[in-house]
C-alpha positions in Angstrom: -26.3 -6.7 -2.5 -24.9 -8.3 0.4 -26.7 -11.1 2.6 -28.5 -10.3 5.8 -25.9 -9.3 8.4 -26.2 -10.4 12.0 -24.4 -9.3 15.0 -22.3 -11.9 16.7 -19.4 -12.3 18.9 -15.9 -12.7 17.6 -13.5 -15.6 18.9 -10.6 -13.5 19.8 -9.6 -11.0 22.7 -9.7 -7.7 20.6 -12.0 -5.2 22.2 -14.3 -3.7 19.7 -16.0 -0.4 19.0 -19.5 0.6 19.6 -20.8 -1.5 16.9 -21.1 -0.9 13.1 -23.7 0.7 11.1 -25.7 -1.2 8.5 -25.6 1.3 5.7 -24.7 0.1 2.2 -22.9 3.1 0.8 -22.7 4.4 -2.8 -18.7 4.2 -3.7 -16.6 7.1 -4.8 -14.6 6.7 -7.9 -12.7 9.4 -9.7 -12.0 12.4 -7.7 -12.0 16.1 -8.7 -8.3 16.5 -9.4 -6.5 16.1 -12.7 -3.7 13.5 -12.4 -0.1 14.0 -13.6 2.6 11.3 -13.2 6.3 11.0 -13.4 8.3 9.6 -16.3 8.3 5.8 -16.8 8.6 4.5 -20.3 9.6 1.0 -21.6 12.3 0.6 -24.2 11.3 0.2 -27.8 12.3 -3.4 -27.9 10.4 -4.3 -24.8 7.6 -6.8 -25.2 5.3 -7.7 -22.2 5.3 -11.5 -22.9 6.1 -14.0 -21.9 5.2 -12.8 -18.4 7.6 -14.9 -16.5 10.7 -13.4 -18.2 9.3 -9.8 -17.7 9.0 -10.6 -14.0 12.7 -11.3 -13.9 13.1 -7.5 -14.6 10.4 -6.1 -12.4 11.1 -8.2 -9.5 14.9 -8.5 -10.0 17.3 -11.4 -10.0 20.5 -12.3 -8.6 22.2 -12.1 -12.0 21.6 -8.5 -12.3 18.3 -8.1 -13.8 16.0 -5.3 -12.7 13.6 -2.9 -14.1 16.1 -0.4 -15.4 17.1 -2.9 -17.9 13.8 -2.6 -19.8 13.5 1.3 -19.8 13.9 3.7 -22.7 15.5 6.3 -20.6 16.4 4.8 -17.1 18.5 8.0 -15.9 15.2 10.1 -16.4 13.1 7.8 -14.4 12.6 8.6 -10.5 15.2 6.6 -8.6 17.4 6.4 -5.5 20.3 4.3 -4.1 19.6 2.7 -0.9 22.6 1.6 1.2 21.9 -1.0 3.6 23.7 -1.0 7.0 26.2 -3.4 8.2 24.5 -6.0 10.4 25.4 -9.6 10.1 22.1 -10.9 11.5 19.5 -8.6 9.9 21.3 -7.9 6.7 23.8 -11.1 6.2 23.8 -10.6 2.4 23.0 -7.0 1.5 24.6 -5.4 4.4 27.0 -2.8 3.4 25.7 -2.8 -0.3 23.6 -0.3 -2.3 20.5 -1.2 -4.4 18.9 1.2 -6.8 15.1 1.5 -6.4 13.1 2.9 -9.3 9.8 4.4 -8.7 7.1 6.5 -10.1 4.9 9.2 -8.6 1.1 10.1 -9.2 0.1 13.5 -8.1 -2.7 16.2 -8.5 -1.9 18.3 -11.4 -2.8 21.6 -12.9 -6.1 22.0 -14.8 -4.1 23.1 -17.8 -1.8 20.0 -17.9 -1.8 19.0 -21.6 1.0 16.4 -21.5 0.1 13.0 -23.2 -0.8 9.8 -21.6 1.5 6.8 -22.0 0.4 3.2 -21.9 3.2 0.7 -20.5 3.2 -2.5 -22.9 0.7 -4.9 -21.6 -1.5 -2.1 -20.1 -4.8 -0.7 -21.0 -6.7 2.3 -20.6 -7.2 2.0 -16.8 -3.4 1.7 -16.3 -2.2 4.4 -18.6 0.3 6.9 -17.2 -1.9 9.9 -17.3 -0.2 13.3 -18.4 3.2 11.7 -18.1 6.3 13.8 -17.9 9.0 13.2 -20.5 12.7 13.2 -20.0 13.6 17.0 -18.8 10.0 17.7 -17.6 9.2 18.9 -14.0 6.0 18.0 -12.2 3.3 20.3 -12.6 1.4 20.1 -9.0 -2.0 21.5 -8.6 -1.7 24.7 -6.7 -4.9 24.8 -4.8 -3.3 23.4 -1.8 0.0 24.0 -0.4 0.5 20.4 1.0 -0.8 17.2 0.1 -0.9 13.9 2.3 1.4 11.2 0.6 0.5 7.5 0.5 3.5 5.0 -0.1 2.6 1.8 -2.0 4.3 -1.6 -1.0 3.7 -4.3 -3.5 3.6 -8.1 -3.0 6.6 -10.4 -3.1 8.5 -10.4 -6.2 5.5 -8.6 -8.2 5.5 -5.3 -10.1 4.6 -1.6 -9.4 2.9 -1.2 -12.7 -0.1 -3.4 -11.5 -0.9 -0.8 -9.3 -1.1 2.4 -11.7 -5.1 2.6 -11.7 -5.0 2.9 -7.8 -2.3 5.4 -7.7 -4.2 7.5 -10.1 -7.4 7.2 -8.2 -5.7 8.4 -4.9 -4.0 11.2 -6.8 -7.5 12.3 -8.2 -8.6 12.7 -4.6 -5.7 14.9 -3.7 -2.9 12.4 -2.7 0.7 12.3 -3.7 1.4 8.6 -4.5 4.7 7.0 -4.7 5.1 3.5 -5.9 8.6 1.7 -6.2 9.9 -1.4 -7.9 11.6 -2.9 -4.6 13.1 -5.8 -6.8 13.3 -8.4 -4.0 14.6 -11.4 -5.8 17.9 -9.2 -6.4 19.0 -10.8 -3.0 19.0 -14.6 -2.5 16.5 -16.0 -0.2 12.7 -15.6 0.4 10.2 -13.4 1.9 10.0 -15.7 5.0 13.6 -15.0 6.3 14.6 -11.9 8.5 16.5 -10.3 5.7 13.9 -9.6 3.1 11.2 -8.0 5.4 13.8 -5.9 6.9 15.0 -4.8 3.5 11.7 -3.9 2.3 11.2 -1.9 5.6 14.8 0.0 5.1 13.6 0.7 1.4 10.4 2.4 2.6 12.2 4.4 5.0 14.8 5.6 2.8 12.1 6.3 0.0 10.2 8.6 2.3 13.4 10.4 3.3 14.2 10.7 -0.2 10.8 12.3 -1.3 10.7 14.5 1.7 14.0 16.0 0.5 13.2 16.2 -3.1 13.2 19.4 -5.0 9.8 19.2 -6.5 7.7 16.8 -4.2 9.2 17.5 -0.8 7.9 21.1 -0.3 4.4 19.9 -1.3 4.2 16.8 1.0 2.6 17.3 4.3 5.1 15.2 6.7 2.4 14.8 9.1 0.1 13.0 6.7 2.1 10.1 5.3 0.2 6.6 4.9 1.3 3.2 3.5 -0.7 0.8 1.7 0.3 -3.0 0.8 -0.7 -6.2 -0.2 0.5 -9.8 0.6 4.2 -9.7 1.5 3.9 -5.6 1.3 1.2 -6.0 3.9 3.8 -7.1 6.3 5.9 -4.1 5.4 2.6 -2.0 6.6 2.5 -3.7 9.8 6.2 -3.5 10.4 6.2 0.3 9.6 3.2 0.7 12.2 5.4 -0.7 15.0 5.4 -4.6 14.4 8.6 -6.1 15.3 9.8 -8.4 12.5 11.0 -11.8 13.7 9.9 -10.3 17.0 13.1 -8.4 17.4 13.5 -5.1 19.2 16.5 -3.9 16.8 14.3 -3.6 13.5 12.8 -0.3 14.0 9.6 1.0 12.7 8.8 4.0 10.6 7.4 6.7 12.7 6.7 9.1 10.1 3.8 6.8 8.9 0.6 7.7 10.7 -1.6 4.8 9.4 -1.8 1.8 7.1 -3.8 -0.6 5.1 -2.8 -4.1 4.3 -4.6 -6.1 1.8 -4.5 -10.1 2.1 -1.4 -9.6 4.3 1.3 -12.2 5.0 1.8 -12.0 8.9 4.4 -14.8 9.1 7.3 -12.1 9.7 6.4 -11.3 13.2 7.5 -14.3 15.2 5.7 -17.1 17.0 1.9 -16.5 17.6 2.5 -13.2 15.7 4.0 -11.9 19.1 5.9 -9.0 17.2 2.6 -7.3 16.3 1.6 -6.4 20.0 3.7 -3.1 19.4 1.7 -1.9 16.4 0.2 1.5 17.7 -1.2 3.3 14.8 -4.3 2.8 13.0 -4.5 -0.1 10.8 -7.1 -1.7 8.3 -7.0 -5.1 7.0 -9.0 -6.1 3.7 -8.8 -9.9 3.2 -10.4 -12.5 0.9 -12.6 -15.0 2.6 -11.3 -17.9 0.3 -7.6 -16.8 0.9 -5.6 -19.4 2.6 -3.7 -16.9 4.4 -6.8 -15.3 5.8 -7.2 -17.4 9.0 -3.8 -16.3 10.4 -3.9 -12.7 9.4 -7.5 -12.5 11.0 -6.3 -14.2 14.2 -3.4 -11.5 14.5 -6.0 -8.7 14.9 -6.3 -9.5 18.4 -2.5 -8.5 18.9 -3.4 -5.0 17.9 -4.6 -3.7 21.2 -2.9 -0.5 21.0 -4.4 0.6 17.6 -7.7 1.8 15.8 -8.3 -1.3 13.7 -10.7 -2.2 10.9 -11.5 -5.5 9.2 -13.0 -5.7 5.7 -14.1 -9.2 4.2 -14.2 -9.5 0.4 -16.6 -12.6 0.2 -15.5 -15.6 -2.0 -12.1 -13.9 -2.9 -8.9 -15.3 -2.9 -5.3 -13.9 -2.5 -6.0 -11.9 -5.7 -9.4 -10.4 -6.1 -11.6 -9.8 -9.1 -11.6 -6.4 -10.5 -14.9 -5.3 -9.0 -13.5 -6.1 -5.5 -10.5 -3.8 -5.9 -12.9 -0.9 -6.6 -14.5 -1.7 -3.1 -11.2 -2.0 -1.4 -10.2 1.4 -2.9 -13.3 3.0 -1.4 -12.5 1.6 2.0 -8.9 2.7 1.9 -9.8 6.0 0.7 -12.0 6.8 3.6 -9.6 5.2 5.9 -6.7 7.7 4.8 -9.3 10.7 4.7 -10.0 9.9 8.4 -6.6 9.2 9.7 -4.3 11.2 7.5 -6.7 14.4 6.8 -8.7 14.1 10.2 -11.9 14.3 8.1 -14.7 14.0 10.3 -17.1 12.8 7.5 -14.7 9.9 6.6 -14.7 8.9 10.4 -18.5 8.8 10.1 -18.3 6.7 7.0 -16.0 4.2 8.6 -18.4 3.8 11.6 -21.7 3.6 9.7 -20.8 1.8 6.6 -21.2 -2.0 6.2 -20.4 -2.3 2.6 -20.1 -0.2 -0.7 -22.8 -0.9 -3.2 -22.5 -1.9 -7.0 -19.3 -3.7 -7.1 -18.0 -6.9 -5.1 -19.6 -8.3 -1.9 -17.6 -6.5 0.7 -18.4 -6.5 4.4 -17.0 -4.6 7.4 -16.6 -6.9 10.1 -14.5 -4.9 12.8 -14.6 -1.1 13.4 -12.5 -0.4 16.6 -11.8 3.0 17.8 -9.5 2.4 20.6 -10.8 0.6 23.5 -14.5 0.4 24.0 -16.8 -2.1 25.7 -18.9 -4.0 23.1 -17.6 -7.0 21.2 -20.0 -7.0 18.2 -19.2 -7.5 14.4 -21.0 -8.2 11.3 -20.8 -11.2 9.4 -22.8 -12.6 6.5 
């Protein structure tokens, strides 16, 4: 389904792997596990329209709006209170304060879990909360494995975590515990382009990981050596920050060492100083998925030459902008799944797929352009 691929040189100083295979591979969709999800239910009076009003709650606002205000039983929803350290430069507004962070978890569940699905208002059959717990219920995790890898989601600036329910369920069906939070960026004045907001998101993710690892039900079932992160747009910046990128090119905003690998979709890379210099310390495996028609893509692609310490992959979604058409998200999921299977589970077959696959068949026009396993000699990529 893709146009003919040609091997060409890339105009950056990145050192590439031994070249890419030209196989178009059949995609994987639903995995073998049943999926269960934690409780997350809207209040009876909640209506999903108009969207701009709902986003004031899902993204938060400085007048106190947050997602807890539209939930039926907010006390029964998974949550933590994040206390930000006093730091007048990094956290000039939120330093010393606490912000609640609500989240949901998708997980592999038992074959006899008969809990009912729940559809959050405005959703569809693909975004149903499957086998959702109700207040007072405990998670029913599948018992065929003692531990599971965990993937943390990091959504875009001022967007909402319910938009990723489908993807969370897909990962859980392949044996991952997935946590997705409502970070509520706009509860603090300013924009994503300053130092405080990218640092806030990074600190929230760190707190969320600690909270999950210490939790009664999920903590004992998470493999702490198999934690990954996936984020889009502004959330892509937090992926790079977790993997070692220095926000504003500062040394005093520490990364998250417990995260072993990360995927950023249409990442915003403006958080890392002039000429993306803060990305030179990214030292763990990284995959970027971008849209060829996205206005941010030129800068995010150029930043790849900064990542000389890490295994890197670059996937192009042809003709897509900052938001993809549905079929392209299916392709993106397949790239992510094999990437995390390789770098979290150390699955030899997944490494082989990454090395040999040029695209996934049947959905959008996706092309793997860079497959770099550390430092090799050739400088070849695929293009259309």
